N, C-alpha and C positions, 0 to 999 in steps of 0.2 A: 426467334425461329419457332414455329408451331410444332407441337409434338406429333410424331407419327403414331397413331393409335393402333396398338396391337391388342386384341381382345383376349383377356385371360379367363373371364367367367362369362361366357357368351350364350348361356341357355336362354336368357330372356331376349337377347338380341335375335336369335334364330328361330324362336318358337313360332310356328305357323308359316315359316318361310317357304315360298314357292317360286319357281321360275316364271317369268312373264308368259302369259298365254292363258289357256283354259284352266280354271280352278276345278280340280276333281272333287267328287263326292267321297265321303268316307265309305268303307266297305258296307257298313250297315245301311247308309243312305242309298248306295247303289243297288243293294238287294231290294230295298223297299221300292225304289223306282221301277225296277224290273217286274216286281210283283204287281204293282199298280197298272203298269202298261199291259201285262198279260191279262189282267181282268178287264181291260178296256175302260179303265177309270178315266173320268174327266174332272176329278176333284181338284180343289185348290192345292192340296198337298202335292199332287202330281205336278201341277204347273210350277209350284215353288221349287221342287227338286230339279225339274228340267231347266228352270231359269238359273239355279245355282250351278248346275252342271255346265251350262253354256256360257256362264259369265266370264268375261275376260278379266284376268287378274293382273294387277300392276303392283310390283313389289313396293312395300313401304314399311318404315320402321313402326313397330307397335308402341303404344304408350309405355309399356314396361321397358322396351329397348331404349327409348329416349331417356327414361328415368335412370337406367343403368349408365348411359353415356354421360348424363349430367352429373352423376355421382363421381364418375372418373374425372370429369373436368374440375369439379370442386376440390378433389383430393390433390390434383396436380397444381391448381392455382394457389392453394394454401399450403402446399407441401406437407401434407399430413396423411397418416394412414391409421385406421382403427383396427387393432388386432382383435379378432373375435374368437372367444373360447368359452366353453361352459362344460358342465358335467357330461353333456351328450357328446360333444366333440372329443373331449378327453377320453371318454370311454371307448369311442371309436378308434382312436389312435392306439390305445392300450391293447385292444383286441386285434388290431389289424393283421399282424404277422400270423397269429394262430388261426384266425378266421380264414385268411387267404390260403394258408397251408391245407386246412381241412377242406375247403371248397375245391382247391386244386386236386387233391387226392380223389375227391368224389367224381370230378369231371375227367379223371384219367391223366392228370399232370402232377405226379408225385413230388416234383421238385419246385412247384410253384412257390413264389415268395414275393414279398412286397418289393417293388422296384425301387432302387435307391433314388433319392431326390436328384433331379437333373433338369436344368433349364433347357427347354426346347423352344425355339423361336424362329419364325420366318416373317415374311412381310405382312402377315395377317393375324397370326396367333402367337401367343406365348403361354407357356405353362411350366410349372415346377416339376411336372412329371405325372405319369399315369400310375394306376395302382399295380397292375400286373398284366403281362401279355404272354401269348404263345406265338408261334410262327405266323398264324393266320388271324388271330383274334386279339383284341385289346379289351380290358375289363375295368370298369369303375365299380368298386365294391363299397357298399354301405353296411356298417354293422350297427344294429339297433338293439335296444333292450326292452322296448315296448312292442307287443305284437302288432299294434296299429302301424308301426313303422315299416312293416312288410308291404303295406299298400296293396293288400290282396284284391281290393275292388276298384283300384284307381289305375289300371294298366295304361290306358291312353294318356291320362294326365301325367303319370310318371314318365312315360316315354317322351312326351313333349318337353319336359323339363331337362332331361339328361341325355337325350339321344344325340344332340349336337355336340355335347362334350366328347362323346365317344368318337364322333366323326372328326372332330378337331384333333384328337389324339392320333387317329389313323392318318390324317393328312400330314401331321408333323413327323410321325414315325417313318412313314413311307418316303417322305421327302428328305429327311435329315439323317435317318439311320438305315437307309436302303432296306426298309421293311417291306413285308408282303401282306399287310393287314387287309383283309377282305371285308370284315365285319367285326362286331363286338357285342357287348351286353352290359347292362347295368345289373349288378347282383346285390340283392338285399339279404342279409343273414341276421336272424334273431339269436342274440347271445345273452349270457347272464350279465346283469348289472354288477357293478362293484359293491363291496360292503358299504361304502360311503353312500352310494345311491340308495341301496336298500334301507339303510338307517333313515335317510331323509324321508323315504316313502313310509316307513314304519312310524315315524314321528307324526306325520300328517294323519295317517290312519288311526293312530292311538288317540290323538286329540279329537278327531271326528267321532270317536266312540266314547268321548267324555273325559279323556285324560287332560292333564294340564301341560302347557308348553314347557313349564319349568321342571317337570318330572323326567326322570330317565325312563326310557322305554324298557319295560320288563323283558328279560331275555327270552322267555317263552313266546311273547308276542312277536319279538324280532324274528325268532326262528320260524314262526308260522308265515310271516311275510317273506322271509328268505326262501322258504319252500315254494311259495306261490310264484316267485320270480326265478326258480331254478329250471329254466326252460331246457337247458342242456341235459338235465337228468330226465325230465319228462319226455323229451324228444331226442334221444341219443343219435338217431339217424338225421344227419344234417339236412337231408332232403325235405324233412318234415317242417323245417323252420328256415327255408330258403326260397326265394323267388328269383327267377332270371328273366330279364326283359331284353329280348334280342334287338339289336340295332343294325340295320343294313347300312353299308357305306358304298356309294356309287360315285362315278365321276361327276354326275349332276349335283350331288350333295357338296362336293368340293367346290364346284363353280358357284354354288349358292353362298357358301361361306365367303368366298372372295367378293361376291356382289354385295352382300349385306355388310361386311366389314368396310367395304368402300363407302357404302351409304352412311355407316356409322362415323367414318372419318369426316365426311362432309358435314354431318350434323355437329360433330365435336368442334370443327373449325368455326361453324356459324355461332357457337356459343361465345366466342371471343367478342364478336360484334354486339351480341345481346348485352353482355356485361359492360362494354364500352358505352353503349347507348344509355344504360342506366346511370353511369358516371356523369354523362353529359347533362343529365337533369339537375345535378347538384348546382351547376352554375346559375340556374334560375333563382336559387335561394340564397346565394352568397351576398354579403353586404357590399354593394357596389359603391 
């Protein structure tokens, strides 16, 4: 019996997803189109934008989506799972409760807390739980210790990766918990790294400045590096080290999830035949 595929990490699956029909322009492209039309332009740029605006779009799985599904197939076929963890994910878990509490207080939810892990599953999606929610919003919170982790200049890219995770949470909460989630957000917060992380950074910086890997990092050098990474002291107002990426959730988004997960199921099922075809090649080389 073939597995019923329920997507658990489907950002790659849904990125760029659109309903069949006209493919819309981005806000920036639409503005540029209107400006060129107002000028009476006959440029190639104008023609390209018009062509893109009027192009009929047919849903299809992206290369990244197919790679994700293939990885799921391999894990199922060989019955294995790789647990991923490193200093970044460990730090995120360590800070999660405090970070969520501070963000909640800032947004006016003084009792915000990390949601307990709970399996949510319907015919399309499965998750071990969302980060936290209120009556109308659900949040996915990322705690980072490097300022570049705030993605200050990558808003569109950031949304493309995580927006469908939020929509999936909303779908499951509303269906399985009688929720009233209307929208949500991805929240990124810059927090201090652990002493262990600071020491690792100090070690690298010490060697870069001519120190030896076998030497202990001098305490005064370590303290200077620690001060550099003390973001919570430098920016005590959490607003100064936080970004919020709003994510809208509509009925069309939910229908798209169903559509693309269905397409993913079809592709997953087709992989059985691909593997069997490879096995059939073996017979050509057997000693007959």
